[in-house]
N, C-alpha and C positions, 0 to 999 in steps of 0.2 A: 462562747464554745461548748457546745453539747456534748458530754462524754459519757453520763449516763444518765437511760431513760429507763422509767418504770412503767408499765402496766399492769391494770389489774384485771383479771382473767377469769371469765365464769364459764360455764359447761355450754352457753346458749350459741345460736349461731351467729346473731350479733357478736357475740364474744370472742368468735373464730375470724369475724372480718378485721373485730380491733385489734387483735393480735397480728392480722397481715399490716393493718394498716401502721402500725408500731413498729413492724419488722421493717416496711419500708424506708419508715422516718430515720431507723436507724441507720439503714445503709446509706441512705444520702446525707445522714449528719457525720458518718464516724463513729456514732456513740456504741456503747455496750447497752443492749437491752436486757432488762430484769424483767421476770413475770412474779405474779403475786396472786395467791387466791387464800381470801379469808372468809374461814367458815363461820358463820355467825352462831350464836346461840340459840336454841330453837325456843320460839316463842310461838304459844298455843293462843290465838284469837280468843278474846271472851265472850265470843258467841256461844262456844259449846260447854254444853252441861257439865258437871264435873267428874260424873261419870265415864264420861270421853275423854277426857284430858289425856289422862295416859294414852291412851290407842291413839289420839291425833299426836301425841308429842313422837312416838315410835314412828309414826308415818313423814312426819316431817321431818326429823332425825336422818331417816333413811333418806330422802332427797336431797337434803345436804352433804351428805355422805356421796351417794353418786353424782352431784354436783361438782364435787372436789375433784373427785376422779376423772369426769370427764375436762375439766379444767388440765389438768396436769397433762390429759393428753394433748389437750388442744396445744397447748405450750410446746409440747416435744414435736409434734409434726409440724406446724406452722412455724416455730422460731428456731429449736435445738437443729433444726435439719438444714438452715440455714444460714444461721450463724453460729461463729464455732465458739464465740466466748458468753452467747446467751446465758442468763443465770434463772435459776427456778426458788423462788421461796413458798412458804404455806404458814399459815397462823391462824390461831383461833381468837373469836372474841367480837368485839364490837368493829363492825368491817372499815367504818371511815377512822376508826381509832390506829388499826391495825394498818393501813393504807399509808397513814400520816405518819405514821413511825416509821415505816420502811422509807419512806418518800425523804426524810433527812438527808439520805444518801445516793440522791437524784437531783437532775436537772431539772427534769421536766417529769409529771406525772399526767399517764394517757388514760382515761376514765371514758366509761360507756355512758352517754345520755339519759338512760332509763335504766340504770343498776341501783336497785331497791335492797332493803334489809328488813326484813320483820314485817309487823303489820303497820297498816299506817296511820293508827292510833299512837303509836310510839315512832316511827320515821317516816313522818310527813313529805319527805323530798327525798328523792334519788341520793346515792351516797355522793358525788359529784358535788354537791351543796357544801354539805359539812367540812367535806376533804379540802376545797379549796380555800374555806375560812381557816381550817385547822393548820395544814400543813406546812406553810412558811414556804412552797414553791409555786412554778406555775403551773395550773394543769389545763391540759388540753382535752376538752370534754366532746367526743364524739356521735355521732348520731349513729343508730344504731343500723340503718340503711347505708352506712357510708362504703362505697365504691373503690374512688380513688383518693389517692394519697398527693393527689399534685399539691404544690405549695405555689402555684402560680400567680397567683391574685389575688390580693388581702386586703379586706377591710380593716381600720384602725379605728374604733370609735375613741374620742378625743374630748374630753371634759377639763383637763389641768389637775383633777385630783391626785391625791397620794395613790389612789390605787390603781390611775389612767398611767399614769409617771412609771408605777413599777412594771407593769403591765407591757409597756412598750420595751422598756429595758429587756426584760425577761426574756421578751419575743425577738432579740435582736439578733441570736442566730439563725433562727428561720425565716426572718424579715431579709436578709443576705441572700437567702437564696430563691427570692421571690422577683419575680418579673416585672411586677406591678403593684405599687401600695399607694392606698388612699385614704387619706385622713379625711375622716369623717366627724362634724362636731354637731352637736343639738342646743339649739340658740332657742329660749323662750322670749316670745315677740318683744315682750319691754327689755331684754337683757343687752348688755354689750355684745359686739363679736368677737372681742379678744382677737384680734386681728394679728396685732403683735406677739400674742403667746402664740398662735396657730402657728406663725412663720416662722417664728425661733424654732419651733418643733421642726418643722421642715427641714431646716439648714444644720438641725444637728445630724437627723437620721440620713442627711445627705452626706456629711462628714464621716458615718459608718458604711459607706458605697452601697448603700440602699435604695434602689430604684425606684422611689418615692414621687409619685406625681406632682407638676408645678403649683397644683391649685391644691387648697383645702375646700372640701363639700360643706357647705354651712345650711343647715336643716332648720329653719324656723318654726318652732311648733311649741302647744303644751301639752303634747302626748309623748314623751319623750321615747319610753319604750317599744309603742305603736310603730310611729315612724320608723325608729330605727332598724325594725323588726322585718318593715315592708320595706325599706330600700334594702336590707341584706337581701331578700329573699327574691326580688327583681334584679339584680345586680349581679354582672360578671363575678361573682367571689368564689376563690375556693375554699377559703376560711376566714374566719374573725378573729378582730384582739381586743379586749376590751378588760377594765375594772373590774373588781367584782366587791358587791356586799360594802359601801361606802358607809350604807346605813347596815345597822344589824339585822343579821339573817333572821330574826322573829319579826322584825318588822314590816321585813319585805313579804314574808310569808303571808301576815295577816292583812296589810295593808298595799301589797302589790310593788313591785318595784323593776327597774330595766335587767338586774344581774339572772332574778327568778325568771323573767318572762323569756328573756332570750336563752336561757340555757334549756329552758323546756321546749322551746318550740321552734330550734335552729336547725336547718336542714343543712347544714354547714359546719365543720369542727370549729370549736371556740376555744381561744386561749383566754386562760382568765387568771388573775392573779390578786390577790388580797393585800 
């Protein structure tokens, strides 16, 4: 059961759409919605000459302050005027760390797909990635162009890992709201199909009154993330549930991996747990 949702807010139009999505989710689950904006420290890219550092730093500081004020306005207009118990928080410092700290008191964290902090030299991935690893709570990553908050049809990526198990159980309150749940497993051509494992998962979800489909979709391929991404894009799904970063995040950044690939490319919201 979800009782507390947390959404990170910025001053962009995608940030406004994300707040609307979170408000609809809070209303459908009966949860309280809290918003947070974390203002990061000014980071001047190393490409500037030393004589221009102070000038650039002042400009970036002004932009960050404007973004913080706009974020406050967005949450007030989109959330506080619709939800009587909505709460607002502000913090300064590392964005992923600030969101993770507040996430201790939330059942679900809603983040944008392309929310960045600082320069790519120091923060090469959007904040959703480090937050998913650090915060200890499920993270719902929302695409910038999200329009619908429908939860009717969901795909669940299952591989039997610790992260996959946690993601599915974290998602149960939302899975109960769905009308169609499809379990998907990606299997290498030489591996066992783990039919007993998948059937046990189906029976377990059914006992939670979840409208899970009668069959598991098993895809045999050597290209795990490409095959899953292609199927999700072609399927009739409103959102995806998956475990995240079963390998260290730095390894996925260097060598590639399913979590990084899906979170960066998905056109539907993705609930990920680590």
